[in-house]
N, C-alpha and C positions, 0 to 999 in steps of 0.2 A: 324457623325450623331449626331445631337442634342438629348439629353436625357431628357425626362420629367418623373419625378417621381410623382405618385399620392398616397397619403396616405388615404386610406378608399375606399371601393368599393361597397357602397350600392347605393341609387338612385342617389345622385349628382356624385359619383365616377364613377359609370357605364356609365351614360350618358356622362360624360368627356371622359373616356377611350374609348368608342364607337365613339365619335365624331372625336378624333384623329386618331384612326385606320382607320377609314371610309374615312377620308379626307386627311390625311397627311402622305403618305407612307414614307417619308423621316425622320420620327421622330422615335426615340426609346422609348418605353413606359414601365416603370417599376412600378409595383403595390404592395403596401403592405396592408394587411388587418389582423387585430387581429382575426377575426371571422373564422368559417370554412365554411361559405356560402356566396354567393354573391346575391344582389338584392332582399332581402326578402321584400315582400309587407306587412309590419307591419298593414296596415289598414285592412287587411283580418283576422288578428288574432281573432277578435270577431266572424267573420262568422265561423271560425274554431271551436272555443271553443262552440258556440252556435248550432253546428251540421247543419249549413246551407250550408255548402260545405263538400265534401267528405274527404278531407284531405288538407295537406299543399303543395302538389306537385305543384299546379297551382300557388302558391304564390311566385314562383322564375321565373324570366324571363331572367336569364343569370346565367353563371357559369364560373369557372376556365377554363375548357376545351374550351368553345367558345371563351373567350377572348384570350386565348393563341393561338387557331387556327388562329386568325386574326394577330398574331404577338407580343403580349405583353408578358412580363415576369412577372408572378404572384407569389407573396409569400404570401400564406395563413397561418392562424395561426401564424402570425410573428407580434410581437409588436415593434413598432417604439419607441425607448427609447428617442432619442432626435435628434434634427437636428441643425446642425452648419450652420447658415444662412451666415456667413462670407465666410467659406471654401466651402459652397455648398455640404455638406455631410450628408447623413441620416444614423443614426446608429440604427440598429434593432437586435432583438433577436428572432430566429426561435423557433418553439415548441420543438426541440431537445436540445435546450440551445446553438447552434451554433450561433456565431456573424456575422452580415452583415454589411458591409460599402458600401453605394451606393452613388457616386458622382451624381450630377445633374447640368442641365442647367436651368432648370425651375423646382419648385415643387409646387404641388396643393394639399392643405390641404381639405380633405373630411372627417373629423373625426366625424361628426355628433353631437348627442347630447346625454346626459346621464340622466337617471330619477332621479329626486331629492329624496335623501333618508333621511327622517326625522330621528331625533334622539329619537324616542319613546322608552320607556322601553318595552322590549319584542320583539324588532326587530329581535333577534336571534332565536325566536321560530319556530319550524316547521310549515309550511303552511303560513308563511308570504311571499307574492309573489310580484314580479314586472312582468309587462308584456310589455316588450319592444323588446326583441330579440327573434328569432325563438325558441332558446333553452328555453326561458321563458315561451312561449306558450306551447311548448311540455311538459315541467315539469307540468305545470297546468293541461293539458289534461290527463297526466298519472295519476296525484293525484286524478282526477275527477272519476276514475275507483273505487276508495274507496267510497263506499256508506254511509260510516259514516260522510263524509263531506257533510251535508245537509243545512248548512247556511253559506252564504259568505258575508263578508263586503267589499264593494268596497269603497275606500276613494278617494275622488275626483270626482266632478260632471262635469268636462269639456267633451269634446267629447270621449275620450277614456273611461272615467269612465262610461258614459251613455251607450255607445256601449257595454261595458263589463257587466253592470247591465242587459241589455237585454240578452246577451249571456249566463250568468249563469242561468238566469230564464229559457231560452229555453233548457238548459241543465238539467233542472229538480230541481234546487236548490232554497232555498229561499234566497232572496237578500235584503240587507240594504245598501242604498246609502248614504254616509255621506259627507258633505262639510260644510266648515265654513261659506260660502256665504248663502245667503237667498234663493237661486234658483240654478238651474243648467245652463250650458252654457252661463253663464252671460258675457263672453268675446266676444261672437259672436252676441247675440241677445238682444233686448229690453225686459222688464219684461213680456208684454202680450204673446210675442213669448215663453218665457221660461216657463210661467205658463202653456201653452198649452201642452208642452213637459213633464212638471211635472205630469199633469193630465194623459197623455198617459202612463207614467211609473206606476203611481199609479193604473190606470185602469187594468194594467196587472200583478199587484200583488207586484210590488217593493215598499218597505218600504223606504220612504224618510226622511232623517235626516239632515235638513238644519239649519244652524246657530249654529252648534256645532263644537267645536275643539277637535280633537282626542288628548289625553294625554297619553294613555298607551294601550299596548296590554298585555293581562294577559293569563298564563297558566302554566302548569308544564313543559312539554316538547313540546307540541303542542299548537296551539292557541285555546283558550277556550272563551275568552271575549275581546271585544274592549270597552275601556272606554273613554268617552268624558268629557268635563267640565260640562255636564248637565245630562248625563245618562251612562248606561252600557248596552251592548247587547251581548248575548250569540251568538257565531260564531265559525265555525270550520276552516275558511280561511280567511285571510285578504289580499286583493290586493290593492296595492298602486299605485295611478294614480294622484298624486298631482303636477305633471308638469315636465318639462325637463330644463336642463341647457346646454349650449353649451360646447362641449368637446374641451377645449382650452388648454390642457396640454402641447402640443408641441410648443406653441407660446405665452403664457401668460406673459412671461418675455421679449419677444423680439418685439412683434407686438403690434401695436395700438389696443385697445379694445373698443367696445361698452359698454355701461352702465352695461349691464348684463354679460359681459364677452365675447361675440361673437367677432370674428375677424372683424375689421371695414375694409370694402372693398368699392372701388368705383363702378362705373356701369360697369367696365370691369372685376370685381371680384378680382383686384388687392389689396394686402394688403399694409401696410406701408413700406415693404421692397421689393426692385426691385426683379422681377422674382419669387416672392412668391404669390400665388393666394389661396383664400379660397372660398369653395362653400358648398351649403346645410346648414344643420342645426348649424353648427359651424360659420356661417358667417351672416352678416347683409344683409338687402335688402334695396332697395329705395321704399318707400311707397307712392304711388301717392295720396292716400286719405288725407295724411298730408303734402305731398310735402317735405318729410324729410326722413333721415335714420331711419329704425325700425328693429326690429326683429320679423319675422314671419315664424315659423318652419312648412312648409307643403311640401309633397313630390313633388308637382308641381313645388313650387319655387326651390327645390333642383335640379330637372332636368334641368330646364331652366338655373340655375346658371352654372352647370356642362358644358352645351353646350357653353355658354358664355365665360367661362374660357378656354376651350379647344382651341376656335379659337383665342383668344387673346395670349395665350401661344405659339401658333404655327405661330403667326405673322400676323394674320387676324384681324383687328380691328373690334370689335362688342360690342356695348353697350346695357345694360339691358334697357328696356322701362319702368321698374319699375312694381310693383305688387299692387294689391289691397286686398290681403288676402282672395280671394274667397274660400268658403268652403261649405260643406253640410253635412248632416246627415239624415239617414232613420232608424227609430226605430219602429217596429211593423207597418209599413206602413205609419207612419206619416213622411213626408218629409219636412225637413227645410233646407233653403240654404240662404247664406248671402254674401256679399261682402262690403268692405270699412268700414265705421264707424257706429256704432249704434248711436242712439240720445244721449245717455248718454255719449259715448265717445267723440262725436263731440263736445258736450258743454264743456266737461273737457278740450278739446284741444283749447278752446277759439273762436270757431266758433259761429256765430249768428245763431245756427242751429235749424231748426223746422222739422217736419216730417208730412207726410200725409199717410193715410191709406185707403185702399179700399178693400172690400171683395165681392166676387161674385162667381157664378158658373163659372167653366172653359168654359163650352159650353153652347149653348141656352138651355132654359128649355125643349123644345121638345126632346132633347136627354136624354132619360130616364135611360140609363145604362152607367156605367163608366164615370159619370159626377159629379165631386166633387167640392167643394168650394176651392177657393184660397184667401189667405189673402197676401196683398202686403204692405209693408212699405217703403217709400222713405225718406231718410234724405238729406236735401239740406240746403245750406247756404242762409239765407234771404237776405243777403247784395250782394252777387255775384250771386246768383240764381244757383250756380254750385252744381250738385249732388255730395253728400258725401259718400252715403251708401244705401244699399237696402237690405230687407229681405223678404222672401217668405215662405209660408207654405201651404201644401195641402197634400191630399192623391192621388193626381194626380202626373205625372212625370213633375215636374217644373224646372228640372235641367237646361235645355237650357236657360230659361228665365233669369236666374242670369248672364249669360255671357254678355248680352247686357248692363246690369248695371255696370258690371266690366269694359267694354270698355268706357262707358259713364263717369266713374270716371277717367279712364286713360287720356281720351281726353278732360276733363273738360267741359262736356256737361251740359247745363243749364236745369232746370226743364221745362223752357218754350219751349226749342226745342223739348222736349219729348212729348208736348201736342198734336202735329200733325204729330208725326212720322208716316211714312208708314208702318203700321202693317197689314198684309194680314188677310182676314177672310175666314174660311170654317167651317161649323157647326161641323165637326169632330174634330175640334181642338180649337175653340175659339168663341167668340161672336164679332159681328161688333163693339158694344160698349164694348171693352174688358177692362180688369182691368188695364191694364198699362196706357192705354189712359184716362180712367175715373179717376184714381188717379192723373194723371198729370194735368188733367183739373181742378181739385179741389184745386190746389196749390194757396196760397195767391198771 
């Protein structure tokens, strides 16, 4: 029986393992994971910290028992030390110190990503926190039982940092959000969108410190201050959210890597070595918005890559159709979603890019309740007319709208085709002259 070893069992690994077990009964599956849990939905950590959900129980959708009941061999709390890709052997160490050697026919690396740990002075002080794993969030929640922790500094104003700023504020703490950039969420939205989110944060009491670089964390044994190149702030906890890097320790000397160290894979998730696949945050993706290889660490990308690798490792050819980096955030009811390239990124990539904006009520004016404005920005290439990206914001649920733009980028739809797209009308949902149609009709 052919043996497939999967290293890592979070989103990508779990999707991969389930796909093999559910579809290929003739395969032996052996799994290694260094953690003591499987399938933790890290995107729910802020909801947990912010008391918006009752606890962490619902943030897990699989476990060791479930996967073993389907036929897998699961080694939890077991660290893979190295892999001999020539001999096809995985060498690991269990929690009790015992050594494991596992041969394989195919190996799938799902080792994920690691938080970037800056070399600030004071990193060893108590209450300097990362929030990546279940254990990280559990530790933070336990520490927040201490009422002496009154003021929290969140370093990094990307998605996780902004979500955590809301979470700590909902938890009753004062929050200062620090980033060296001049705005929040700059990787996903253009400035007018990020300014709206910044105002939303300020309106709810978050202190914004943009354009400042953290230089030091100060204190005797616990955090007392965070010091930037321009100011210092009295705080009792520092939460670091400055980004992630691919966890490539098992293959950085053997496999071809992307510029940021991610395993370089093709559309079948195959690495540069035969019978070795990489999935999730440790691997690259094909980005349809730039028509090239890229690195976009999202849970949705991880799940899809796990499914693709599973089928290919089991002999069923399946290629990725690429991704657009579709994403979203909801902070105190302000919903923002985006896909593809911002105008700034599109220009930086060399496109002759322009954008169109349109803002209007979601529904006709006679709908007096639950009728909010929606702002839409569409980025497209003036030469080819192809849509490159889209951004939306509203206090309405606009989550489904961005899926259409994601598909448009994937299929290289032009802005002109969007002008007369068949969009249904019902006053409960939208206007006959809806914002998508009106934005598209205003294109040059």
